[in-house]
N, C-alpha and C positions, 0 to 999 in steps of 0.2 A: 059428613056423618059416618060414612063407611071408613074413611081414614082414621077418624077418632077411635072407632072400635078396634081397628087393626093396630093402632099405636099402643093401646092399652094392653093388648095381647103380646105385642112385640117387646116392649121394654117397661120396666118399673121406673126408669130414670126420668124424672120430670124435666130435667135439663135437656136430655136428648129429645124427648117428645116436643118440647118447645122449639128446639132448633129445627127439627124436621118440619113442623108446621110453618115456621117462618120461611124456610127454604122453598116449600111448596108454594106458598103465597107469592114469593118473589119470582121463582123460575117458571111457574105455571106449566108443569108437565101434564101430559094427558093421563099418565098412569104413574103409580108409585109402587115399587117392588122392594119390600123389606126383606133383605137377604138372610138366609139361614146357613149358607156355606156348604150345603149338602152336595153330594156327587150328582144327584138327580137334577138339582137346580143348575149346576155347572154345565151338565150335558145339554139341558134345554137352551141355555144362553148360547152355547156354541152352535147348536142346530139353527137358532135364529140368525146368528151371524153368517153361517154358511149360506143360508137362504138369501141374506141381504148382500152377499158378496164381500163382506168384511174379512171372512176367513175362508180358506180352502182346506178341506180335510185332506191330510196326507194319506198315502197308501197305508192302510191299517196293518198289512202284512209286514211292511218295512218299519213303520213308526206308529204303533197303536196310540189312539187318542191324542194325536198331535196335529197341529194346525199351522198354516202359514197366513200371516197378515202382511199386506203391502200398503204402506202409508202414502199419503199425498207427498209429492216431491217437495212441497213447501213445509213439511212437518217431519223432520228426520233426526233431530238432535235437541239437546238442551238449548234454550234460548236465553243466554246469560244477559243480553242487553235488555230483555223484557222481564228479568227476575228482580224483585224488589224486597228489601227489608223495610218494613213500615214501623220503625221504632218511634217513640215520641220525640226523641232528640236526634237530629241528623248525625251528630258526632258519634252516637252510639252504634250507628251502622258502619261507620268508618270508611276509609278510602277504597276498600276492596269490594264494597257492595254498592249497588244502586239503591238510593233512599227515596222514599216517598212519604209525604205527610199522611199519617194514618186516616185522618178524617177526609182529606181530599181523595185519597185512593179509594176509601170505602164508598164515597159518593160516585166515583167513576165506575167502580165495580157494580154498584147497585143498578146503575143505568145499563151496563152491559148484560147483567144477569136477569134483568126484568124481561120475562118471557123467553129466556134463552133456551128453555127446554120444551117449548110448545111443540106438540106433535110427537114428543119423545117420552120414553120411560125414565123416571128418576129412580135410580138404584141407591139403597141405603146399606152400606157395608161396614158393620162393626168389625174391628180387627185388634189384634195385640201385636206390638213390636216386642219380640222376645217371648220365651215360653210363658204361657198363661200362668200368672201367679209368681213368676220369677222375681228374684230380688231386684233386678234392674228393669223389669218389663214395664211398658207404658201402653195404655189403651188409646185407640183412635177410632173415629168413624168417618168414612169417606162417603159423601153424597156426590153422585156423578150421573151423567146421561150417557156414559160410554160403557157398553157391555164389554168391549175389549179391555178397558181399564179394570173392570170387575174381575174378569177371569185371570188377569195378571196379578191383581191384588190377592186373589185367593191362593196363588202359588207363593207370592213373595212374603205374605204375612199369615198369621193364624187368624183367619177370617171366619166369622159365623157365630153359632149359638154360644160356644164356650167363651169367646171373647166378649159377647154381649152380657153374659152372666157376670163377668168381672166388672163391666161397666155398671150394671145394675147394683152390684155390691158396693162399689166405691163412689158412684155418681160423679166420675171424673174421667175425662177423655179429651183428646185433641180433635177439634172439629176440622174437617178438610173438605171444602166445597169445590167441585170441579164441573166445568161444562166445556164441551167442544165448541160452543159458540155458533152453532149452525141450526137454529130452530126450523122446524117444518111448519111454517106459518099458514100455508094454504092446505086445506084438506085434500088429500090425494097427492101431495107433492112427493115425487120420488126422492128417496134418500140416496146419498152418495155412499160408496163403499168405505170411504175414510173421511167423515165430516171433520172439518176444522175451520178456523177463522183466520183471516189475514192479520187480525189484531190478536196479540197474545200477551197475557200477563200472568206471571207466577209470583204471588205475593205472600208475605209472611208477617203476621201481626204479632211481633215478639213481645211487646210490652202490654198487650191487652190482658185484662183480668184472666181470661181464658185464651192463652196463645193459640192462634189458629192459622190455617192456610186457605187461600182462595186462588184457584188456578183457572184461567179462561183461555180458550182458543186453540189449545194443542191437545191432541190425543196420544202423543208419543212419549214413551219411556217415563222418565222421572217427572216430566211435566204433567203426567196423568196418573201415574202410580204414586200417589202422594205420600204413602207411608215410607217411601224410599228416601231420596235425598231431602225432600221438603221436611218430613217429620223426623226421620231418624238422624239427620245431620243438622239442618238449619234451625229447626225449632228445638231439637234435643240439645244442640250445643249451648243454647241460651239457658235451658233448664239445667244442664250439667254445670255451667259456670255458677249459677245461682245456688245449686244444691251440693256442690263439692264433688262432682264426678266428671267424666270426660266422654264426649261423643266424637268418634274419630273415623276417618275414611280409611279403614284398615282391614286387611285380612287377618285371620287367626288360624294358626296351624299348630298341630301337636307333633313334636319331633321326638322319636325314640331311638336311642343308640343301640348298637349291637348288644350291649350289656343290659339293656332293659331300662336304662335311666330315661326319664321323660322330662322334656321342657316344652313350654308353650311360647310361641313367638307371634307377635303382631307386627304387621308391616303396612306402611302407607306409601302408595305409588299413585301417580295420576292415572286417570282412566286410560285403558289400552296400553299400559306400560308393563304388562306381565303379572299383574296382581293375581288374577285368577289362575294363571299357570303355576305360580309359586304356591298358592293355597292348595293346589291339587297335584303337587310335584310327585313324579315317580323317580326317586333317587337312583342315580347310576353308581352310587357308592355302596358296595356290598354291606349288608347287615343293617343299614339305616332305613327307618320307616317314617314317612310323612302321612299324617291324617289331617283332614280338613275340618275345622270348626266353623269357619266362615270365610267368604271370599271378598267382602267389600266393606262392611261396616262393623265397628266394635264399640260397644259401650263398656267403659271401664270404671269400676268403683274401688276406692281404697279399702283394703281390709285391715283388721286390727293387727295383722302380722306385718304390716308395712308394704305388702305386695299390692299390685293392681290386679283386680279380678275382672276378666273380660267376658262379655256375653255377645253373641251374634244376634242382633235383634230381628234378623230376617229369617225366612224359612225356605227361601229359594235362591237361585242364581239368575242374575240378569246380565249375561255375559256378552262381550263383543265377539261376534261370530268369525269374521275374516281372520285367517291365520291360525284358527283353532283346528287341530287335526290330531289324528292318532299318533303322530310323531311329536307334536309340540305339547299336547295335553290329552293323553289317552283317557285320563279319568274324567275329564270334562266330556269328551266324546261318549264315554260309556254312560254318563249321566243323562244323555239326550235320547235314549232308546225309545222312550214313550212319555206320554202325559206332558208334552212340551208345547210351547207356543214359539214360533219362529217369526221374526219380523224383518222384512226387507232383505231376505235372502232370495236366491234363485230357486225355481221349481223345475225339477227334472222331468223328462218325459214319462218316467215310471212312477211319478207321484211322490218323489222324495225331495229333499232339499240339498242345496249345494252352495258353497261360497268359495271365494278365492283362498287358496292355501289349504282347503279341506282335504284334497287328494292330490297326488302327484300329477295325474292327468285330469284335465278338465273334461266334462261331458261333451259329446259331439254337438249337442244343442241343448238349450234349456230356455225357460222363460225368465227374463231378468226381473229384478225388483220393480222395474218401471213397466212391467206387464208386456214387454216386447220380446219378440223372437231373438234369441241370443246364440252366438257361436263363438268359439275361442279364436277369433280373428282380429287382426289389427283394425282399430277404428270402431269396434263394437262397444267399447266402454266396459265397466265392471258389471258382472252379473249380479253381485250383491252390493248393497250400499256399504261404504267403509265403516259406518256405524250401525250396521245391521246387528240384530240381537237374538239371543235365545233366552227363553224363560223356562227354567226347569226346577222341579222340587229338589231341595238340598238332600232330602232323604234318599234320593236315587243315586247319589254319588257313591261309587264303590269304596271310596276311602273316607267316608264321613266318619268322624271320630265318635266313639261310643258316648263321650261326655259332651257332645255338641249342644245338647239341650239341657245341660245341668242347670237347675234354677239358681245355683250360687255362682255360676260362671267358671272360668278356668284361670289359674294364676299365671301371669305373664312374666317370663324371664328375660325377654329381650324385645326391643323395638328395632325394626328395620325401616329405613326410609330411603327413597331414591327415585330417580326419574331417568329419562333418556338423555345421556350426555355422551357425545361422540369423542370428547377429549376431556382432559384435566382431572376429572374425579376418578379416584382409583376404584378397583373392583369392589373393595370393602375397606372401611375404616371405622374403628371404634372411637366413640367420643371419649374425651379425657375426663369428663364429668357430666352430671345431669345438665348443668347450665350450658356446657359446650354442646351437648346433644340438642337442647332446645334451640341453640343458635344454628346448628346444622339443619334442623327442620325449618326454621324461620327463613333461611336463605336458599332453600331448595330451588333449583332451576331445572327445567325440563323442556325438551322439544315438544311442541304441541302435536296432538293427534286428532283424528277425525271425531273423537267423542265430544270435543268442544268446538264451538264456532271459532273461526279464524283460519289463518293459512297454516296447514300442517308443516312442521319443521322449524317453526320459529321458537327461539329460546324464551321461555316464559317463567316468571316467578310463580311458585306454587307452594306456599308454606304448608308443610305437613300434608301435601296433596289435598288441602282443605280450602284453597282460595275461593272456589265457587260455592262453598258450602258452609263457611263460618257465618253464623247468624247474628254476629255482632262485630264490634271493632276489633280488627286484627291485632292491634297493640294490646288490647285487653285479653285477647285469646292467648297471646304469647305469655302474658303475665300469669294467666291461669295455669299454663304448663309449668312455669316456674314455681307457682304456689303449690301445685300438686307435689312437687319435689320437697319443698321446705316443710310442708305440713305432714309428710308421710311418717307413720309410726316407725319405731326402731331407728330413728335418726336418718331414715332414708336408705339404710344399708341394703334393704331388700327390694328397692326399686329396680325395674328392668334396666339392663345395660342397653346402651343406645348405639346403633350402627348405621352408617350410610353405605349403600351399595349402588353399583352401577354396572348392569349387565351389558351395556350398549356401547362400550368403547370400540372405536373403529380404527383400523390400521391407518396411521398417519392422519386420523381425524375424518377421513372421507372413504376409506376402503371397506372391506368386509369386516364383520364383527370379529374381534380378537378372541373373546371368550365364547365357548360353545353354548353356554346358557342351558335353559330347560333343565333336564335331569342332572346336568353337571353342576347346577347351582347348589346341589346337595353338598359339594365340596366346601362351599362358602358357609353353608349352614353348620357343617361339622366344626369349622373353625369358630363360628359364633357360639356354638355349644361349648366348645373348649374354653373360650374366653369367659363365658358365664361362670364356669367353675374356677377359672384361674385368678379371678379378682381383677383389680384395676392396673396392676403393674405389668410391664412387658415381661416376656418369657422367651424361651429358646425358639419358639415358633413366631415370635412377634417383634416388630420393630416400632419404636415410637418416632413419629414424624411430626412436622409442623401442623398437619391436619388431623392427627389422631394416631392411634395404634393400628398398624396394618400388618398383614401376614408377611413373614419373610419370603422373598421371591423364590428361594430355594427350598426352604423347609416348612413354610407356613401352611400351605395347602396340599392335600393329597391329590395329585394330578395323575396318578397312575391310570394308564389306559386311555388318557386323553391325548388328542393330537394338538398339543399346545407346546410350543418351544420354550426353552428357558428365556430366550430373548423376549418372547411375547409376555411371559410372566413378569419380567422386569418392566416392560412397558406399561402394564396395567396395574402394577403395584408401586411404581415409583412416583413420587410427588415432584412435579415439574414446577420449579420456582417461578419461572416467567409466566407460565400458564395460570398459576394461582394468583400471581400479582394482577393479572387481567381479571380473573374471577372476583378478586377483592373489590375492584371498581364496580362490578355488577352487584355484589353483595351490598355495597354502600348505597347504590341506586335503589336497590330493593328495599332496604330498611328506611331510606328517606321517603320512599313512596308510601310507606305505611303510616306516615304522619307522626304527630308529637306524642302519641301514647305508646310508642315502642319502649319497652322497659329499659332502664339504665343498665341492668345486668346483661341484656342482649347487646347493647352498644359496647359494653366493656369486653364482651367476648369477641366482638369484631376487632377491637384494638389489640387484644391478646393474640388473635390469629394473625393479624397484620404484622405484629412484632415477631412472631415465630417464623412466618414466611420470609420476612425481610432478612432475618439473621440465619436462615437455613443455609 
């Protein structure tokens, strides 16, 4: 009876009220907290988690209102083998996804969720992906028994009363149900600092009348912050395909030339491949300015002008900590001064945080993410987990673009795509056409990192850096990319130019990095900017090769002030025929692994590239 009265005050949406009632009846929580998103509520949740041992408050003089969480060692990353697309037809999930029959999976989940929140509080968090009321924005509601998930959702989305008002107005939202799967069944049972279950399931019901997400067993990252990969990519990619827009794993940056001309660039890179560093770049090329619109996800809608307009649906950064430093990404570091949550990094003796690569010298001692005494000695292991994270409000970024929350989005002039390749792929190459660019994205190969399960360093296919996040058949996804080109207004002439980049070439394939990267990547952005104005034909700074237009090794890029030899520039801008012939075999294996729905136009691009490489 008390819940009924509270529900009526909380929301006018009969649909939302019904779902909350059903979830309470299934999960059987001791308490229900209908969240308003206020600062007072956030502070109380954090106080509760400090008392419970889930959070440690950091030194307020060094990092105000910031906290450290340390997960269970069995709950540290995405669990791709436990992630399912529950479409009605298995073929619609495609070969890159795990599929489960929706009725069978729902029955399994009903069993797992029956009483899963006993002894716990159920939190109901209304949120908006994208600025509230924006042209591309979508509403969601997450129900969870994890206060840690709630305080992260509050940073990563627009959570609270304003989001709920939009849901009340539209009576439309994506339901996202989450439980850590560790009920406190006996009265007085002590809680663990990081509850989770050995059994984990992250499921997406993409063909349901109301597409929805159900996640069980994990409290970590995107497994628990369901607005992120689950909603903003897997569910949204299906909605985008159905509604004629795009949901992509892309950064968005605003690039301004010394003359004041502005272009917006979106870029897709696998996790931990420099995406956040590029989104917050500090250019070392005088007069150029980069501002951040978003560091991870872009929702793109076609405009009547034939351009694609991009929105960052998130309101925070969920970045990989190790390797982030004042040298590699000063703007990210400056974003972390307050109001942040750090997960699985080390705790220093003075109550601050540390991770590998953060400073030139490691602290003399610290407490590792495993809660053990740590010193920078051989055999001690890493102080921070390789996939440790920071959650920070995007508004704190010193170079956040003034138009980052524009309800209409920003017009995209260029797409960048790329991964970690020690050999073969040049520093930058422009696609010869939209179709060739789609082929580039389709056949992306990258060495794996700690953000995904598997052995780091293996070469893995990752189309458009979306392989773990496409909510439907990958062949249909590639067709959707092609369709976005053919359906664009103005005959497609205003579509973004497409470029493949590779910051990670190594000397002879195994030595040190040839290109200095980081701020020096502005030299590549300057050439991309130039090419957006130059059109599709080669020019004095550009050569056409079998794999696309590339900068001339001598005149293409401004390398003034860099310690890069002419021989090194030749190495990273030359197309090696033998190496590309080897890559073509991998491309064919990749396309074949995508099954029989690979578009004919993509196969034709493979044959065209093969022909160009062979005759080079």
